[in-house]
LOVO-345230 format. One record per residue (C-alpha): residue number from 1; residue in one letter; x, y, z. Coordinates in steps of 0.25 Angstrom, whole numbers, m for minus. Layout:
[NUM; 'A'; [X; Y; Z]]
...
This chain:
[1; 'X'; [44; m102; m66]]
[2; 'X'; [45; m117; m71]]
[3; 'X'; [29; m118; m73]]
[4; 'X'; [18; m106; m76]]
[5; 'X'; [12; m103; m64]]
[6; 'X'; [m3; m101; m64]]
[7; 'X'; [m8; m88; m56]]
[8; 'X'; [m22; m84; m54]]
[9; 'X'; [m24; m71; m47]]
[10; 'X'; [m38; m69; m41]]
[11; 'X'; [m42; m55; m39]]
[12; 'X'; [m38; m43; m47]]
[13; 'X'; [m36; m29; m42]]
[14; 'X'; [m22; m23; m38]]
[15; 'X'; [m20; m37; m31]]
[16; 'X'; [m22; m45; m43]]
[17; 'X'; [m18; m38; m54]]
[18; 'X'; [m5; m34; m47]]
[19; 'X'; [m3; m48; m44]]
[20; 'X'; [m6; m51; m58]]
[21; 'X'; [3; m41; m64]]
[22; 'X'; [16; m43; m55]]
[23; 'X'; [15; m59; m56]]
[24; 'X'; [13; m58; m71]]
[25; 'X'; [25; m48; m73]]
[26; 'X'; [33; m56; m62]]
[27; 'X'; [29; m70; m67]]
[28; 'X'; [30; m67; m82]]
[29; 'X'; [16; m71; m83]]
[30; 'X'; [12; m77; m97]]
[31; 'X'; [5; m90; m103]]
[32; 'X'; [19; m96; m104]]
[33; 'X'; [25; m88; m92]]
[34; 'X'; [28; m92; m77]]
[35; 'X'; [14; m87; m73]]
[36; 'X'; [0; m88; m78]]
[37; 'X'; [m7; m77; m71]]
[38; 'X'; [m22; m75; m71]]
[39; 'X'; [m30; m65; m62]]
[40; 'X'; [m45; m68; m59]]
[41; 'X'; [m52; m55; m57]]
[42; 'X'; [m68; m54; m52]]
[43; 'X'; [m75; m43; m61]]
[44; 'X'; [m84; m40; m49]]
[45; 'X'; [m73; m37; m39]]
[46; 'X'; [m68; m23; m37]]
[47; 'X'; [m55; m17; m34]]
[48; 'X'; [m54; m12; m18]]
[49; 'X'; [m47; 2; m19]]
[50; 'X'; [m50; 16; m22]]
[51; 'X'; [m36; 20; m24]]
[52; 'X'; [m23; 13; m19]]
[53; 'X'; [m10; 16; m14]]
[54; 'X'; [3; 10; m16]]
[55; 'X'; [17; 8; m11]]
[56; 'X'; [30; 11; m19]]
[57; 'X'; [32; m3; m21]]
[58; 'X'; [21; m2; m32]]
[59; 'X'; [30; 6; m42]]
[60; 'X'; [40; m6; m42]]
[61; 'X'; [27; m15; m44]]
[62; 'X'; [22; m7; m56]]
[63; 'X'; [34; m6; m62]]
[64; 'X'; [37; m22; m62]]
[65; 'X'; [23; m23; m68]]
[66; 'X'; [28; m15; m80]]
[67; 'X'; [17; m4; m78]]
[68; 'X'; [21; 10; m81]]
[69; 'X'; [20; 20; m70]]
[70; 'X'; [13; 30; m79]]
[71; 'X'; [3; 20; m83]]
[72; 'X'; [0; 16; m69]]
[73; 'X'; [m2; 30; m64]]
[74; 'X'; [m12; 33; m76]]
[75; 'X'; [m19; 19; m76]]
[76; 'X'; [m22; 20; m61]]
[77; 'X'; [m25; 33; m57]]
[78; 'X'; [m12; 32; m49]]
[79; 'X'; [m5; 44; m41]]
[80; 'X'; [9; 43; m34]]
[81; 'X'; [9; 40; m19]]
[82; 'X'; [21; 43; m11]]
[83; 'X'; [16; 40; 4]]
[84; 'X'; [4; 42; 14]]
[85; 'X'; [1; 53; 21]]
[86; 'X'; [m5; 50; 35]]
[87; 'X'; [m15; 60; 41]]
[88; 'X'; [m22; 60; 55]]
[89; 'X'; [m16; 47; 59]]
[90; 'X'; [m7; 52; 72]]
[91; 'X'; [m18; 61; 78]]
[92; 'X'; [m33; 65; 72]]
[93; 'X'; [m35; 79; 66]]
[94; 'X'; [m35; 90; 77]]
[95; 'X'; [m42; 101; 70]]
[96; 'X'; [m32; 105; 59]]
[97; 'X'; [m21; 97; 65]]
[98; 'X'; [m17; 83; 57]]
[99; 'X'; [m6; 76; 57]]
[100; 'X'; [m2; 68; 46]]
[101; 'X'; [11; 62; 39]]
[102; 'X'; [17; 56; 27]]
[103; 'X'; [22; 42; 24]]
[104; 'X'; [32; 44; 11]]
[105; 'X'; [35; 33; 3]]
[106; 'X'; [49; 37; 2]]
[107; 'X'; [60; 31; 12]]
[108; 'X'; [65; 42; 21]]
[109; 'X'; [78; 48; 16]]
[110; 'X'; [92; 40; 21]]
[111; 'X'; [105; 47; 23]]
[112; 'X'; [118; 44; 26]]
[113; 'X'; [112; 46; 40]]
[114; 'X'; [102; 34; 38]]
[115; 'X'; [89; 35; 42]]
[116; 'X'; [85; 50; 46]]
[117; 'X'; [74; 45; 55]]
[118; 'X'; [82; 46; 68]]
[119; 'X'; [87; 61; 65]]
[120; 'X'; [71; 64; 61]]
[121; 'X'; [68; 58; 74]]
[122; 'X'; [78; 68; 81]]
[123; 'X'; [72; 79; 75]]
[124; 'X'; [62; 88; 82]]
[125; 'X'; [49; 85; 80]]
[126; 'X'; [44; 97; 81]]
[127; 'X'; [51; 103; 68]]
[128; 'X'; [55; 90; 60]]
[129; 'X'; [49; 87; 47]]
[130; 'X'; [39; 73; 47]]
[131; 'X'; [49; 62; 47]]
[132; 'X'; [43; 59; 32]]
[133; 'X'; [46; 74; 27]]
[134; 'X'; [60; 73; 33]]
[135; 'X'; [64; 58; 28]]
[136; 'X'; [60; 60; 13]]
[137; 'X'; [55; 70; 2]]
[138; 'X'; [44; 63; m1]]
[139; 'X'; [35; 68; 11]]
[140; 'X'; [36; 83; 5]]
[141; 'X'; [34; 77; m10]]
[142; 'X'; [21; 71; m6]]
[143; 'X'; [17; 79; 3]]
[144; 'X'; [18; 90; m6]]
[145; 'X'; [9; 82; m17]]
[146; 'X'; [21; 79; m27]]
[147; 'X'; [23; 67; m35]]
[148; 'X'; [35; 57; m30]]
[149; 'X'; [42; 58; m43]]
[150; 'X'; [46; 66; m55]]
[151; 'X'; [38; 64; m68]]
[152; 'X'; [51; 61; m75]]
[153; 'X'; [54; 50; m65]]
[154; 'X'; [55; 35; m71]]
[155; 'X'; [41; 28; m68]]
[156; 'X'; [39; 22; m54]]
[157; 'X'; [53; 29; m50]]
[158; 'X'; [54; 44; m42]]
[159; 'X'; [62; 51; m31]]
[160; 'X'; [52; 45; m21]]
[161; 'X'; [44; 32; m18]]
[162; 'X'; [30; 33; m23]]
[163; 'X'; [18; 25; m24]]
[164; 'X'; [5; 27; m30]]
[165; 'X'; [m11; 28; m28]]
[166; 'X'; [m18; 21; m39]]
[167; 'X'; [m32; 17; m42]]
[168; 'X'; [m33; 3; m38]]
[169; 'X'; [m44; m2; m50]]
[170; 'X'; [m35; 6; m60]]
[171; 'X'; [m22; m1; m54]]
[172; 'X'; [m29; m14; m55]]
[173; 'X'; [m32; m12; m70]]
[174; 'X'; [m19; m8; m72]]
[175; 'X'; [m13; m19; m66]]
[176; 'X'; [m22; m29; m75]]
[177; 'X'; [m18; m24; m87]]
[178; 'X'; [m3; m26; m84]]
[179; 'X'; [m5; m40; m80]]
[180; 'X'; [m14; m44; m90]]
[181; 'X'; [m5; m38; m100]]
[182; 'X'; [6; m47; m92]]
[183; 'X'; [m1; m60; m96]]
[184; 'X'; [m11; m60; m83]]
[185; 'X'; [m25; m67; m87]]
[186; 'X'; [m37; m59; m82]]
[187; 'X'; [m49; m67; m77]]
[188; 'X'; [m61; m60; m73]]
[189; 'X'; [m70; m69; m67]]
[190; 'X'; [m77; m72; m53]]
[191; 'X'; [m70; m81; m42]]
[192; 'X'; [m82; m91; m38]]
[193; 'X'; [m74; m102; m31]]
[194; 'X'; [m60; m105; m26]]
[195; 'X'; [m56; m119; m26]]
[196; 'X'; [m46; m126; m16]]
[197; 'X'; [m39; m139; m18]]
[198; 'X'; [m37; m150; m7]]
[199; 'X'; [m22; m145; m5]]
[200; 'X'; [m29; m130; 0]]
[201; 'X'; [m25; m123; m13]]
[202; 'X'; [m33; m115; m22]]
[203; 'X'; [m37; m126; m32]]
[204; 'X'; [m45; m115; m43]]
[205; 'X'; [m52; m101; m43]]
[206; 'X'; [m66; m104; m50]]
[207; 'X'; [m72; m93; m58]]
[208; 'X'; [m85; m89; m64]]
[209; 'X'; [m83; m89; m78]]
[210; 'X'; [m68; m95; m79]]
[211; 'X'; [m69; m108; m72]]
[212; 'X'; [m59; m112; m62]]
[213; 'X'; [m46; m105; m63]]
[214; 'X'; [m33; m111; m56]]
[215; 'X'; [m18; m108; m56]]
[216; 'X'; [m6; m110; m48]]
[217; 'X'; [m7; m99; m39]]
[218; 'X'; [m19; m92; m36]]
[219; 'X'; [m17; m77; m30]]
[220; 'X'; [m29; m71; m23]]
[221; 'X'; [m30; m56; m25]]
[222; 'X'; [m46; m56; m23]]
[223; 'X'; [m45; m46; m13]]
[224; 'X'; [m51; m46; 2]]
[225; 'X'; [m60; m57; m3]]
[226; 'X'; [m47; m67; m4]]
[227; 'X'; [m55; m78; m12]]
[228; 'X'; [m42; m87; m13]]
[229; 'X'; [m32; m86; m1]]
[230; 'X'; [m45; m82; 9]]
[231; 'X'; [m57; m87; 4]]
[232; 'X'; [m50; m100; m2]]
[233; 'X'; [m40; m104; 6]]
[234; 'X'; [m45; m97; 18]]
[235; 'X'; [m32; m90; 24]]
[236; 'X'; [m38; m80; 34]]
[237; 'X'; [m34; m66; 35]]
[238; 'X'; [m27; m62; 46]]
[239; 'X'; [m33; m49; 52]]
[240; 'X'; [m24; m39; 56]]
[241; 'X'; [m36; m30; 62]]
[242; 'X'; [m28; m30; 76]]
[243; 'X'; [m18; m21; 71]]
[244; 'X'; [m25; m13; 58]]
[245; 'X'; [m38; m10; 62]]
[246; 'X'; [m45; m4; 48]]
[247; 'X'; [m53; m13; 41]]
[248; 'X'; [m62; m5; 31]]
[249; 'X'; [m61; 8; 22]]
[250; 'X'; [m70; 17; 15]]
[251; 'X'; [m66; 20; 2]]
[252; 'X'; [m69; 33; m9]]
[253; 'X'; [m63; 37; m20]]
[254; 'X'; [m65; 52; m24]]
[255; 'X'; [m60; 60; m36]]
[256; 'X'; [m53; 73; m32]]
[257; 'X'; [m58; 86; m29]]
[258; 'X'; [m53; 92; m42]]
[259; 'X'; [m46; 88; m55]]
[260; 'X'; [m31; 86; m53]]
[261; 'X'; [m30; 87; m37]]
[262; 'X'; [m17; 86; m32]]
[263; 'X'; [m12; 72; m28]]
[264; 'X'; [m7; 66; m16]]
[265; 'X'; [6; 60; m15]]
[266; 'X'; [2; 51; m3]]
[267; 'X'; [m10; 43; 1]]
[268; 'X'; [m18; 50; 11]]
[269; 'X'; [m21; 44; 25]]
[270; 'X'; [m28; 50; 36]]
[271; 'X'; [m33; 44; 49]]
[272; 'X'; [m47; 44; 54]]
[273; 'X'; [m53; 40; 67]]
[274; 'X'; [m54; 25; 62]]
[275; 'X'; [m43; 24; 51]]
[276; 'X'; [m38; 31; 40]]
[277; 'X'; [m41; 36; 26]]
[278; 'X'; [m34; 33; 14]]
[279; 'X'; [m34; 44; 3]]
[280; 'X'; [m27; 40; m10]]
[281; 'X'; [m26; 50; m23]]
[282; 'X'; [m28; 43; m36]]
[283; 'X'; [m26; 53; m50]]
[284; 'X'; [m40; 55; m49]]
[285; 'X'; [m47; 53; m37]]
[286; 'X'; [m44; 48; m22]]
[287; 'X'; [m47; 36; m15]]
[288; 'X'; [m50; 37; 0]]
[289; 'X'; [m53; 27; 10]]
[290; 'X'; [m58; 27; 24]]
[291; 'X'; [m50; 16; 32]]
[292; 'X'; [m56; 12; 45]]
[293; 'X'; [m59; 2; 56]]
[294; 'X'; [m72; m4; 57]]
[295; 'X'; [m69; m6; 71]]
[296; 'X'; [m68; 8; 75]]
[297; 'X'; [m79; 15; 66]]
[298; 'X'; [m89; 10; 57]]
[299; 'X'; [m92; 12; 42]]
[300; 'X'; [m102; 25; 44]]
[301; 'X'; [m91; 31; 53]]
[302; 'X'; [m80; 28; 40]]
[303; 'X'; [m90; 34; 30]]
[304; 'X'; [m90; 46; 38]]
[305; 'X'; [m74; 48; 40]]
[306; 'X'; [m73; 45; 26]]
[307; 'X'; [m83; 55; 20]]
[308; 'X'; [m77; 66; 30]]
[309; 'X'; [m64; 63; 25]]
[310; 'X'; [m68; 65; 11]]
[311; 'X'; [m77; 78; 15]]
[312; 'X'; [m88; 72; 9]]
[313; 'X'; [m103; 68; 13]]
[314; 'X'; [m105; 52; 17]]
[315; 'X'; [m110; 45; 4]]
[316; 'X'; [m105; 56; m7]]
[317; 'X'; [m95; 47; m10]]
[318; 'X'; [m94; 32; m14]]
[319; 'X'; [m86; 23; m5]]
[320; 'X'; [m82; 8; m4]]
[321; 'X'; [m80; 1; 10]]
[322; 'X'; [m67; m8; 12]]
[323; 'X'; [m69; m19; 23]]
[324; 'X'; [m56; m25; 27]]
[325; 'X'; [m49; m35; 36]]
[326; 'X'; [m34; m31; 39]]
[327; 'X'; [m27; m43; 37]]
[328; 'X'; [m20; m53; 29]]
[329; 'X'; [m19; m67; 26]]
[330; 'X'; [m6; m75; 33]]
[331; 'X'; [m4; m84; 22]]
[332; 'X'; [m6; m76; 7]]
[333; 'X'; [m1; m87; 0]]
[334; 'X'; [m8; m101; 2]]
[335; 'X'; [m5; m113; m7]]
[336; 'X'; [m6; m107; m21]]
[337; 'X'; [m15; m95; m17]]
[338; 'X'; [m8; m81; m14]]
[339; 'X'; [m15; m69; m9]]
[340; 'X'; [m12; m55; m14]]
[341; 'X'; [m19; m42; m10]]
[342; 'X'; [m32; m42; m2]]
[343; 'X'; [m33; m55; m1]]
[344; 'X'; [m20; m58; 6]]
[345; 'X'; [m23; m46; 17]]
[346; 'X'; [m28; m30; 17]]
[347; 'X'; [m22; m23; 29]]
[348; 'X'; [m27; m9; 26]]
[349; 'X'; [m27; 1; 16]]
[350; 'X'; [m15; 9; 20]]
[351; 'X'; [m2; 11; 13]]
[352; 'X'; [m6; 2; 0]]
[353; 'X'; [m1; m10; 9]]
[354; 'X'; [m11; m18; 0]]
[355; 'X'; [m4; m15; m14]]
[356; 'X'; [11; m17; m8]]
[357; 'X'; [5; m31; m2]]
[358; 'X'; [1; m36; m17]]
[359; 'X'; [14; m31; m23]]
[360; 'X'; [22; m39; m11]]
[361; 'X'; [14; m51; m13]]
[362; 'X'; [13; m52; m28]]
[363; 'X'; [28; m49; m28]]
[364; 'X'; [30; m60; m19]]
[365; 'X'; [21; m70; m28]]
[366; 'X'; [29; m67; m39]]
[367; 'X'; [43; m68; m32]]
[368; 'X'; [40; m82; m24]]
[369; 'X'; [31; m89; m35]]
[370; 'X'; [38; m103; m37]]
[371; 'X'; [44; m107; m51]]
[372; 'X'; [38; m120; m48]]
[373; 'X'; [33; m129; m36]]
[374; 'X'; [23; m126; m26]]
[375; 'X'; [16; m112; m28]]
[376; 'X'; [16; m109; m14]]
[377; 'X'; [30; m111; m11]]
[378; 'X'; [32; m97; m8]]
[379; 'X'; [17; m97; 0]]
[380; 'X'; [25; m96; 16]]
[381; 'X'; [36; m84; 12]]
[382; 'X'; [25; m77; 5]]
[383; 'X'; [15; m78; 17]]
[384; 'X'; [26; m75; 26]]
[385; 'X'; [32; m61; 19]]
[386; 'X'; [16; m57; 17]]
[387; 'X'; [12; m58; 31]]
[388; 'X'; [25; m52; 35]]
[389; 'X'; [23; m40; 26]]
[390; 'X'; [8; m39; 31]]
[391; 'X'; [10; m39; 46]]
[392; 'X'; [20; m29; 43]]
[393; 'X'; [10; m20; 35]]
[394; 'X'; [2; m20; 47]]
[395; 'X'; [12; m16; 56]]
[396; 'X'; [16; m4; 47]]
[397; 'X'; [1; 0; 45]]
[398; 'X'; [m1; m1; 61]]
[399; 'X'; [10; 9; 64]]
[400; 'X'; [1; 19; 55]]
[401; 'X'; [m11; 18; 66]]
[402; 'X'; [m4; 14; 79]]
[403; 'X'; [3; 27; 81]]
[404; 'X'; [m8; 36; 79]]
[405; 'X'; [m12; 46; 91]]
[406; 'X'; [m29; 47; 87]]
[407; 'X'; [m37; 44; 98]]
[408; 'X'; [m48; 36; 89]]
[409; 'X'; [m50; 22; 95]]
[410; 'X'; [m45; 17; 80]]
[411; 'X'; [m33; 24; 84]]
[412; 'X'; [m32; 21; 97]]
[413; 'X'; [m33; 7; 95]]
[414; 'X'; [m22; 7; 84]]
[415; 'X'; [m13; 13; 94]]
[416; 'X'; [m15; 4; 104]]
[417; 'X'; [m3; m5; 104]]
[418; 'X'; [m11; m18; 105]]
[419; 'X'; [m15; m17; 90]]
[420; 'X'; [m1; m15; 85]]
[421; 'X'; [6; m27; 79]]
[422; 'X'; [17; m32; 88]]
[423; 'X'; [29; m27; 78]]
[424; 'X'; [25; m14; 75]]
[425; 'X'; [24; m11; 91]]
[426; 'X'; [39; m16; 92]]
[427; 'X'; [43; m8; 80]]
[428; 'X'; [36; 5; 87]]
[429; 'X'; [43; 2; 100]]
[430; 'X'; [56; 2; 93]]
[431; 'X'; [54; 15; 84]]
[432; 'X'; [50; 22; 96]]
[433; 'X'; [65; 23; 98]]
[434; 'X'; [70; 23; 83]]
[435; 'X'; [65; 24; 70]]
[436; 'X'; [60; 12; 60]]
[437; 'X'; [71; 5; 51]]
[438; 'X'; [73; m4; 42]]
[439; 'X'; [77; m15; 51]]
[440; 'X'; [63; m14; 58]]
[441; 'X'; [57; m21; 46]]
[442; 'X'; [58; m34; 36]]
[443; 'X'; [59; m29; 21]]
[444; 'X'; [52; m41; 15]]
[445; 'X'; [38; m41; 23]]
[446; 'X'; [38; m26; 24]]
[447; 'X'; [29; m16; 16]]
[448; 'X'; [34; m5; 23]]
[449; 'X'; [49; 1; 27]]
[450; 'X'; [54; 7; 38]]
[451; 'X'; [52; 20; 34]]
[452; 'X'; [38; 19; 32]]
[453; 'X'; [37; 16; 47]]
[454; 'X'; [44; 29; 50]]
[455; 'X'; [36; 38; 42]]
[456; 'X'; [23; 32; 50]]
[457; 'X'; [30; 33; 64]]
[458; 'X'; [35; 46; 62]]
[459; 'X'; [23; 50; 54]]
[460; 'X'; [16; 48; 67]]
[461; 'X'; [25; 56; 76]]
[462; 'X'; [30; 42; 81]]
[463; 'X'; [45; 46; 84]]
[464; 'X'; [55; 38; 90]]
[465; 'X'; [59; 42; 103]]
[466; 'X'; [71; 49; 103]]
[467; 'X'; [84; 44; 112]]
[468; 'X'; [92; 55; 117]]
[469; 'X'; [103; 52; 107]]
[470; 'X'; [95; 52; 95]]
[471; 'X'; [93; 69; 96]]
[472; 'X'; [108; 68; 94]]
[473; 'X'; [110; 60; 81]]
[474; 'X'; [123; 62; 74]]
[475; 'X'; [122; 69; 60]]
[476; 'X'; [108; 76; 63]]
[477; 'X'; [115; 86; 54]]
[478; 'X'; [116; 77; 42]]
[479; 'X'; [102; 73; 44]]
[480; 'X'; [96; 86; 46]]
[481; 'X'; [101; 90; 32]]
[482; 'X'; [96; 76; 27]]
[483; 'X'; [82; 80; 32]]
[484; 'X'; [84; 96; 25]]
[485; 'X'; [87; 89; 12]]
[486; 'X'; [76; 80; 12]]
[487; 'X'; [67; 92; 15]]
[488; 'X'; [74; 99; 3]]
[489; 'X'; [72; 88; m6]]
[490; 'X'; [58; 87; m3]]
[491; 'X'; [54; 101; m4]]
[492; 'X'; [60; 101; m18]]
[493; 'X'; [54; 89; m21]]
[494; 'X'; [39; 93; m19]]
[495; 'X'; [42; 104; m29]]
[496; 'X'; [49; 98; m39]]
[497; 'X'; [39; 86; m39]]
[498; 'X'; [26; 86; m48]]
[499; 'X'; [13; 84; m39]]
[500; 'X'; [7; 71; m39]]
[501; 'X'; [m3; 73; m49]]
[502; 'X'; [5; 82; m58]]
[503; 'X'; [16; 70; m59]]
[504; 'X'; [5; 59; m63]]
[505; 'X'; [1; 68; m74]]
[506; 'X'; [14; 70; m77]]
[507; 'X'; [18; 55; m77]]
[508; 'X'; [6; 51; m85]]
[509; 'X'; [9; 64; m96]]
[510; 'X'; [22; 58; m98]]
[511; 'X'; [17; 43; m100]]
[512; 'X'; [7; 48; m111]]
[513; 'X'; [16; 55; m119]]
[514; 'X'; [24; 44; m118]]
[515; 'X'; [14; 35; m125]]
[516; 'X'; [10; 46; m135]]
[517; 'X'; [25; 46; m138]]
């Protein structure tokens, strides 16, 4: 850059420290470098989260930051995550009968035939494997509680796509250590006032003990408070509650019943009468949350549902209440201020969308920040990309709800087409006659790929209608052999790969021995 850019990040947590660490690395942060980065963090504001999940993109982010995978696993109580297990979303439990499906991270296997989805659709629904089982070995590996890689595989690499579950507080602390080591200045103080100049830009952030802090670019990572983008600049939140009804969660963190309990390889997502539970397994405890719509049940009923899920008496475990308005700010970059994380928007705690939105935002800021001239030159493009990304995530999230056959009011309201985004209805109309494909989506504004839609559609038993000719597809014998090969490889992998906990302990032992050596 032709001049050093001064960047002030307001707020810590995952958003603030990830932004600080990433921008410090990308912009060569140092007193004499291209950027001088300061993070202002209140000592009185806690971090939201009792355990977080991520997407496979986090591996590339951590590698870019120079964080060792073994260090990350140890320091954040992390475990390997290979996707999500959905339980009771299609219909409510009926005695011992329950419906579930797995949404693995691994893309479906492709062969010389191209997509195997049409061949799977043409198979007898009464005897075929589930879609995820049929097209990827990860379904069997994850269901068996196995890890996604061998202990000898390189850091952040392995035969299967994977992400992590981790402790959000510990993750922020790890990021803080790397960011400050990379040249970021940490200021612990309270914000007392945000000054806005006559030009509508942030003029400075006043603090209790450090006076007024100024900068060329202010990054708002102040969470739901949105002190800069919302409080000072007045950018409203665009609600999406017409599509996504959940707006509250009761959370808890619990120890395992016994030491060294097996660790699941999937995030648990179990539906209930007015929402769903998340269940995230960390190394030493698991985080649980009851997500619900306050328009369909009250807080007392939600607490009852949570404790019933846990098999515990009400009041026997500490809980926290999280209230949120599902939505996002249409302008997340205004003048010299850009919002990242909860300050920019929050939809619901499903599929770790919040963290992947942080990753997308900081990567764009790093690449788009101009070498000179107006600091807000990229604002219009940044805002257009983030708006489209949020809208597309809303479409994908709604897909999980709208196909349910549950009879409770919450689920019937979700199945009502009037609550669907228009684009979702158009896509579902097409997918009644064909499988989702890559040309349905625009890569730069999508968080989810076409096969993510396939996993949800076919996991929820939403088969495409089969024209008479589809059952006479050419090369069905080749497809059958491919399905058999995937099954065989999956069975072999689940016996050869280590259980999730054992893999974590093996990698940790290798790292410890390497340090001693």
